[in-house]
N, C-alpha and C positions, 0 to 999 in steps of 0.2 A: 496564538499562532501555533500551527501544527508543523512540525518538521517531518518531512517525508524522505526516506532513504531508499535507494534502489541498489541492489548488489548483483555482481557477476553478470550473467547473460541478460538479466532484466535491465541492468544499467546500459548494456550495449544495445539492446533492442530499442530502448526508449531514448537513447542519446543524452542521458543526464544521470547524475548520481544523487541529486537531491532537489527538493523543492521546499519552500516555506509558504504555507497557505493560511490565510486568516481563518480562525475557527468559526464554524457556524453550528449552532445547536441542532440543526436538522440532521447533522451527521453525528449521531450519538453512539454509533457502534462502528466497528471496523468494517462490517459489510456495507453499511450506509455510506461510509466515507469512500470505500473502494468503488461502489456504484457511481457516486458523484464524480470521482476522478476519471473513471472510464468514460462516462457520458460527456464530461466537460472537454476532455482531450480527444475522444473518439478514435477511430481507426486502429492503428497499431497498439495504442494505449489500452483500448478496450479489450483487444484480443489477448494481450499479455496479462493484464491485471485481473481479468475475469477467468483465467484458466483455472481448472479445478485443482491443480497440483501446486499452486503458488503457496509458499509459506509466508505468513504475516506475523509480525511481532509488534507489541506495544511496549514502549519503554524497556526494550531489550529482553522481553519475555514473549515466547511464542503465544499467539492469541488465536482464538476462534472468531468467527464472524460476529458472534453476539457479544464480544468483549466491548465494554463501554469505554469510550474515549472522551477526552476533554481538552480544553485549552491548555497548551503547553506540552502536550504529549508528543512523543516521537513514534512514528509508524514506519516500519521497515518491511520491504518486500524482497523475498529471497526465492531463487529458483528451487525446484525440488532437489533434494540431496540424493546423490547416487554414490555408489562405491562398490567395492568388491571384497 
């Protein structure tokens, strides 16, 4: 099982703060999982999750698209960080 967390404006745009999804070996990287989730949910989900500036983390560490994932991992999606 993969635990998926959504934070701040992403949570608001998608209308949920988390999901649990049965792990599938076809999604062996963060990018593959993100593409799957965007395709499965479509519409607003695809627009939000495929944005270039989204920050992704695996097991509480910032991750690149090529980061390998596995059963039991936690994947989090954060909006871009801004500040002054």
